[in-house]
KOLDOMAR-537808 format. One record per residue: residue in three letters; z, x negated, y of N, C-alpha, C in turn; residue number from 1. Coordinates in nm, 3 decimals, decimal comma, always signed. Atoms other than C-alpha are relative to their C-alpha. Example, Ala and Ser with C-alpha at 12.3 -4.5 7.8 and 13.67 -1.06 7.14 Angstrom:
residuo ala | n_pz +0,000 | n_px -0,089 | n_py -0,119 | ca_pz +0,780 | ca_px -1,230 | ca_py -0,450 | c_pz +0,000 | c_px -0,090 | c_py +0,120 | num 1 .
residuo ser | n_pz -0,006 | n_px +0,082 | n_py -0,119 | ca_pz +0,714 | ca_px -1,367 | ca_py -0,106 | c_pz +0,073 | c_px +0,077 | c_py +0,109 | num 2 .
REM end
This chain:
residuo unk | n_pz -0,013 | n_px -0,123 | n_py -0,075 | ca_pz -1,698 | ca_px +0,174 | ca_py -8,116 | c_pz +0,076 | c_px +0,103 | c_py -0,083 | num 1 .
residuo unk | n_pz -0,070 | n_px -0,106 | n_py +0,073 | ca_pz -1,465 | ca_px +0,456 | ca_py -8,209 | c_pz -0,097 | c_px +0,107 | c_py -0,048 | num 2 .
residuo unk | n_pz +0,084 | n_px -0,101 | n_py +0,062 | ca_pz -1,604 | ca_px +0,737 | ca_py -8,418 | c_pz -0,043 | c_px +0,107 | c_py +0,101 | num 3 .
residuo unk | n_pz +0,031 | n_px -0,102 | n_py -0,101 | ca_pz -1,589 | ca_px +0,982 | ca_py -8,125 | c_pz -0,120 | c_px -0,042 | c_py +0,084 | num 4 .
residuo unk | n_pz +0,110 | n_px +0,050 | n_py -0,082 | ca_pz -1,821 | ca_px +0,767 | ca_py -7,915 | c_pz -0,130 | c_px -0,007 | c_py -0,081 | num 5 .
residuo unk | n_pz +0,119 | n_px +0,004 | n_py +0,085 | ca_pz -2,060 | ca_px +0,722 | ca_py -8,206 | c_pz -0,059 | c_px +0,140 | c_py -0,017 | num 6 .
residuo unk | n_pz +0,047 | n_px -0,138 | n_py +0,013 | ca_pz -2,080 | ca_px +1,100 | ca_py -8,250 | c_pz -0,067 | c_px +0,047 | c_py +0,130 | num 7 .
residuo unk | n_pz +0,059 | n_px -0,037 | n_py -0,129 | ca_pz -2,147 | ca_px +1,149 | ca_py -7,878 | c_pz -0,136 | c_px -0,068 | c_py +0,017 | num 8 .
residuo unk | n_pz +0,127 | n_px +0,072 | n_py -0,011 | ca_pz -2,419 | ca_px +0,881 | ca_py -7,883 | c_pz -0,105 | c_px +0,057 | c_py -0,094 | num 9 .
residuo unk | n_pz +0,093 | n_px -0,058 | n_py +0,096 | ca_pz -2,578 | ca_px +1,035 | ca_py -8,194 | c_pz -0,054 | c_px +0,133 | c_py +0,052 | num 10 .
residuo unk | n_pz +0,042 | n_px -0,129 | n_py -0,055 | ca_pz -2,585 | ca_px +1,383 | ca_py -8,035 | c_pz -0,093 | c_px -0,020 | c_py +0,119 | num 11 .
residuo unk | n_pz +0,083 | n_px +0,030 | n_py -0,117 | ca_pz -2,727 | ca_px +1,238 | ca_py -7,713 | c_pz -0,137 | c_px -0,049 | c_py -0,043 | num 12 .
residuo unk | n_pz +0,127 | n_px +0,055 | n_py +0,049 | ca_pz -2,995 | ca_px +1,050 | ca_py -7,906 | c_pz -0,089 | c_px +0,111 | c_py -0,056 | num 13 .
residuo unk | n_pz +0,077 | n_px -0,110 | n_py +0,058 | ca_pz -3,103 | ca_px +1,361 | ca_py -8,098 | c_pz -0,057 | c_px +0,089 | c_py +0,110 | num 14 .
residuo unk | n_pz +0,045 | n_px -0,083 | n_py -0,111 | ca_pz -3,123 | ca_px +1,564 | ca_py -7,777 | c_pz -0,110 | c_px -0,070 | c_py +0,080 | num 15 .
residuo unk | n_pz +0,099 | n_px +0,076 | n_py -0,076 | ca_pz -3,315 | ca_px +1,290 | ca_py -7,596 | c_pz -0,135 | c_px -0,003 | c_py -0,071 | num 16 .
residuo unk | n_pz +0,125 | n_px +0,003 | n_py +0,078 | ca_pz -3,573 | ca_px +1,264 | ca_py -7,875 | c_pz -0,069 | c_px +0,136 | c_py +0,005 | num 17 .
residuo unk | n_pz +0,058 | n_px -0,134 | n_py -0,006 | ca_pz -3,624 | ca_px +1,642 | ca_py -7,876 | c_pz -0,064 | c_px +0,025 | c_py +0,135 | num 18 .
residuo unk | n_pz +0,055 | n_px -0,019 | n_py -0,134 | ca_pz -3,677 | ca_px +1,645 | ca_py -7,499 | c_pz -0,125 | c_px -0,085 | c_py +0,019 | num 19 .
residuo unk | n_pz +0,118 | n_px +0,086 | n_py -0,013 | ca_pz -3,918 | ca_px +1,350 | ca_py -7,514 | c_pz -0,119 | c_px +0,056 | c_py -0,077 | num 20 .
residuo unk | n_pz +0,108 | n_px -0,061 | n_py +0,077 | ca_pz -4,121 | ca_px +1,524 | ca_py -7,786 | c_pz -0,057 | c_px +0,122 | c_py +0,073 | num 21 .
residuo unk | n_pz +0,046 | n_px -0,116 | n_py -0,077 | ca_pz -4,137 | ca_px +1,838 | ca_py -7,570 | c_pz -0,088 | c_px -0,046 | c_py +0,116 | num 22 .
residuo unk | n_pz +0,081 | n_px +0,052 | n_py -0,110 | ca_pz -4,261 | ca_px +1,640 | ca_py -7,270 | c_pz -0,134 | c_px -0,051 | c_py -0,050 | num 23 .
residuo unk | n_pz +0,123 | n_px +0,053 | n_py +0,057 | ca_pz -4,517 | ca_px +1,467 | ca_py -7,489 | c_pz -0,096 | c_px +0,114 | c_py -0,037 | num 24 .
residuo unk | n_pz +0,084 | n_px -0,114 | n_py +0,036 | ca_pz -4,643 | ca_px +1,802 | ca_py -7,620 | c_pz -0,061 | c_px +0,068 | c_py +0,121 | num 25 .
residuo unk | n_pz +0,050 | n_px -0,064 | n_py -0,121 | ca_pz -4,676 | ca_px +1,946 | ca_py -7,271 | c_pz -0,102 | c_px -0,091 | c_py +0,069 | num 26 .
residuo unk | n_pz +0,093 | n_px +0,093 | n_py -0,064 | ca_pz -4,843 | ca_px +1,633 | ca_py -7,133 | c_pz -0,129 | c_px -0,018 | c_py -0,079 | num 27 .
residuo unk | n_pz +0,120 | n_px +0,008 | n_py +0,082 | ca_pz -5,091 | ca_px +1,650 | ca_py -7,420 | c_pz -0,109 | c_px +0,095 | c_py +0,046 | num 28 .
residuo unk | n_pz +0,100 | n_px -0,093 | n_py -0,053 | ca_pz -5,263 | ca_px +1,938 | ca_py -7,243 | c_pz -0,079 | c_px -0,070 | c_py +0,110 | num 29 .
residuo unk | n_pz +0,086 | n_px +0,072 | n_py -0,094 | ca_pz -5,559 | ca_px +1,809 | ca_py -7,043 | c_pz +0,027 | c_px +0,042 | c_py +0,145 | num 30 .
residuo unk | n_pz -0,023 | n_px -0,046 | n_py -0,137 | ca_pz -5,475 | ca_px +2,024 | ca_py -6,740 | c_pz +0,123 | c_px -0,068 | c_py +0,061 | num 31 .
residuo unk | n_pz -0,120 | n_px +0,068 | n_py -0,050 | ca_pz -5,139 | ca_px +1,846 | ca_py -6,712 | c_pz -0,024 | c_px -0,150 | c_py +0,010 | num 32 .
residuo unk | n_pz +0,030 | n_px +0,144 | n_py -0,003 | ca_pz -5,275 | ca_px +1,498 | ca_py -6,791 | c_pz -0,069 | c_px -0,039 | c_py +0,129 | num 33 .
residuo unk | n_pz +0,075 | n_px +0,030 | n_py -0,121 | ca_pz -5,515 | ca_px +1,509 | ca_py -6,500 | c_pz +0,083 | c_px +0,036 | c_py +0,123 | num 34 .
residuo unk | n_pz -0,071 | n_px -0,029 | n_py -0,124 | ca_pz -5,393 | ca_px +1,513 | ca_py -6,143 | c_pz -0,034 | c_px +0,142 | c_py +0,045 | num 35 .
residuo unk | n_pz +0,022 | n_px -0,137 | n_py -0,047 | ca_pz -5,345 | ca_px +1,869 | ca_py -6,020 | c_pz -0,031 | c_px -0,009 | c_py +0,149 | num 36 .
residuo unk | n_pz +0,047 | n_px +0,015 | n_py -0,139 | ca_pz -5,543 | ca_px +1,884 | ca_py -5,695 | c_pz +0,013 | c_px +0,129 | c_py +0,080 | num 37 .
residuo unk | n_pz -0,017 | n_px -0,126 | n_py -0,070 | ca_pz -5,428 | ca_px +2,227 | ca_py -5,588 | c_pz +0,095 | c_px -0,020 | c_py +0,118 | num 38 .
residuo unk | n_pz -0,081 | n_px +0,018 | n_py -0,121 | ca_pz -5,283 | ca_px +2,253 | ca_py -5,239 | c_pz +0,135 | c_px +0,070 | c_py -0,010 | num 39 .
residuo unk | n_pz -0,119 | n_px -0,084 | n_py +0,000 | ca_pz -5,030 | ca_px +2,526 | ca_py -5,303 | c_pz +0,101 | c_px -0,046 | c_py -0,105 | num 40 .
residuo unk | n_pz -0,108 | n_px +0,036 | n_py +0,091 | ca_pz -4,698 | ca_px +2,428 | ca_py -5,456 | c_pz +0,020 | c_px +0,110 | c_py -0,103 | num 41 .
residuo unk | n_pz -0,020 | n_px -0,113 | n_py +0,090 | ca_pz -4,667 | ca_px +2,777 | ca_py -5,605 | c_pz -0,104 | c_px +0,001 | c_py -0,112 | num 42 .
residuo unk | n_pz +0,105 | n_px +0,002 | n_py +0,102 | ca_pz -5,001 | ca_px +2,746 | ca_py -5,788 | c_pz +0,024 | c_px -0,115 | c_py -0,097 | num 43 .
residuo unk | n_pz -0,030 | n_px +0,114 | n_py +0,089 | ca_pz -4,910 | ca_px +2,401 | ca_py -5,923 | c_pz +0,117 | c_px +0,034 | c_py -0,092 | num 44 .
residuo unk | n_pz -0,115 | n_px -0,039 | n_py +0,079 | ca_pz -4,578 | ca_px +2,541 | ca_py -6,039 | c_pz -0,041 | c_px +0,099 | c_py -0,109 | num 45 .
residuo unk | n_pz +0,049 | n_px -0,096 | n_py +0,099 | ca_pz -4,760 | ca_px +2,828 | ca_py -6,216 | c_pz -0,077 | c_px -0,072 | c_py -0,111 | num 46 .
residuo unk | n_pz +0,073 | n_px +0,077 | n_py +0,101 | ca_pz -4,986 | ca_px +2,576 | ca_py -6,392 | c_pz +0,099 | c_px -0,063 | c_py -0,098 | num 47 .
residuo unk | n_pz -0,101 | n_px +0,061 | n_py +0,086 | ca_pz -4,677 | ca_px +2,398 | ca_py -6,525 | c_pz +0,064 | c_px +0,106 | c_py -0,090 | num 48 .
residuo unk | n_pz -0,059 | n_px -0,109 | n_py +0,080 | ca_pz -4,523 | ca_px +2,729 | ca_py -6,638 | c_pz -0,096 | c_px +0,044 | c_py -0,111 | num 49 .
residuo unk | n_pz +0,099 | n_px -0,039 | n_py +0,100 | ca_pz -4,846 | ca_px +2,821 | ca_py -6,818 | c_pz -0,008 | c_px -0,106 | c_py -0,109 | num 50 .
residuo unk | n_pz +0,003 | n_px +0,109 | n_py +0,099 | ca_pz -4,854 | ca_px +2,479 | ca_py -6,987 | c_pz +0,123 | c_px +0,008 | c_py -0,090 | num 51 .
residuo unk | n_pz -0,122 | n_px -0,014 | n_py +0,081 | ca_pz -4,493 | ca_px +2,529 | ca_py -7,100 | c_pz -0,014 | c_px +0,118 | c_py -0,096 | num 52 .
residuo unk | n_pz +0,020 | n_px -0,117 | n_py +0,086 | ca_pz -4,582 | ca_px +2,874 | ca_py -7,234 | c_pz -0,095 | c_px -0,029 | c_py -0,114 | num 53 .
residuo unk | n_pz +0,095 | n_px +0,038 | n_py +0,105 | ca_pz -4,881 | ca_px +2,735 | ca_py -7,424 | c_pz +0,066 | c_px -0,090 | c_py -0,104 | num 54 .
residuo unk | n_pz -0,069 | n_px +0,090 | n_py +0,091 | ca_pz -4,665 | ca_px +2,462 | ca_py -7,571 | c_pz +0,096 | c_px +0,079 | c_py -0,090 | num 55 .
residuo unk | n_pz -0,093 | n_px -0,082 | n_py +0,079 | ca_pz -4,400 | ca_px +2,715 | ca_py -7,682 | c_pz -0,075 | c_px +0,088 | c_py -0,099 | num 56 .
residuo unk | n_pz +0,081 | n_px -0,083 | n_py +0,089 | ca_pz -4,670 | ca_px +2,942 | ca_py -7,828 | c_pz -0,050 | c_px -0,084 | c_py -0,117 | num 57 .
residuo unk | n_pz +0,048 | n_px +0,090 | n_py +0,105 | ca_pz -4,816 | ca_px +2,648 | ca_py -8,020 | c_pz +0,111 | c_px -0,030 | c_py -0,100 | num 58 .
residuo unk | n_pz -0,112 | n_px +0,029 | n_py +0,089 | ca_pz -4,471 | ca_px +2,565 | ca_py -8,158 | c_pz +0,035 | c_px +0,122 | c_py -0,085 | num 59 .
residuo unk | n_pz -0,036 | n_px -0,120 | n_py +0,076 | ca_pz -4,402 | ca_px +2,926 | ca_py -8,260 | c_pz -0,102 | c_px +0,028 | c_py -0,109 | num 60 .
residuo unk | n_pz +0,103 | n_px -0,020 | n_py +0,102 | ca_pz -4,734 | ca_px +2,940 | ca_py -8,448 | c_pz +0,009 | c_px -0,108 | c_py -0,108 | num 61 .
residuo unk | n_pz -0,004 | n_px +0,114 | n_py +0,091 | ca_pz -4,670 | ca_px +2,604 | ca_py -8,612 | c_pz +0,122 | c_px +0,004 | c_py -0,092 | num 62 .
residuo unk | n_pz -0,124 | n_px +0,002 | n_py +0,078 | ca_pz -4,311 | ca_px +2,660 | ca_py -8,734 | c_pz -0,012 | c_px +0,068 | c_py -0,136 | num 63 .
residuo unk | n_pz +0,011 | n_px -0,060 | n_py +0,133 | ca_pz -4,401 | ca_px +2,905 | ca_py -9,014 | c_pz -0,074 | c_px -0,091 | c_py -0,098 | num 64 .
residuo unk | n_pz +0,073 | n_px +0,091 | n_py +0,088 | ca_pz -4,643 | ca_px +2,645 | ca_py -9,153 | c_pz +0,093 | c_px -0,112 | c_py -0,049 | num 65 .
residuo unk | n_pz -0,090 | n_px +0,108 | n_py +0,037 | ca_pz -4,371 | ca_px +2,380 | ca_py -9,152 | c_pz +0,104 | c_px +0,045 | c_py -0,103 | num 66 .
residuo unk | n_pz -0,101 | n_px -0,050 | n_py +0,092 | ca_pz -4,125 | ca_px +2,603 | ca_py -9,342 | c_pz -0,051 | c_px +0,012 | c_py -0,144 | num 67 .
residuo unk | n_pz +0,057 | n_px -0,014 | n_py +0,133 | ca_pz -4,363 | ca_px +2,641 | ca_py -9,637 | c_pz -0,023 | c_px -0,133 | c_py -0,070 | num 68 .
residuo unk | n_pz +0,025 | n_px +0,132 | n_py +0,060 | ca_pz -4,395 | ca_px +2,267 | ca_py -9,695 | c_pz +0,110 | c_px -0,043 | c_py -0,092 | num 69 .
REM end
């Protein structure tokens, strides 16, 4: 494979791994793991937004600890 294609594949791989780790972190929340039995689409969507916010908050609290290692 030419070098250009290798660089594109490497960038794609790095991005894919980052996205998969994000999904894994969000799915780690019990409220997302279990089936959401709420009727309203808007409420289910809010639950997902809250889970994303919690995940981002967790990451922001964790990053300073990682920088000191």
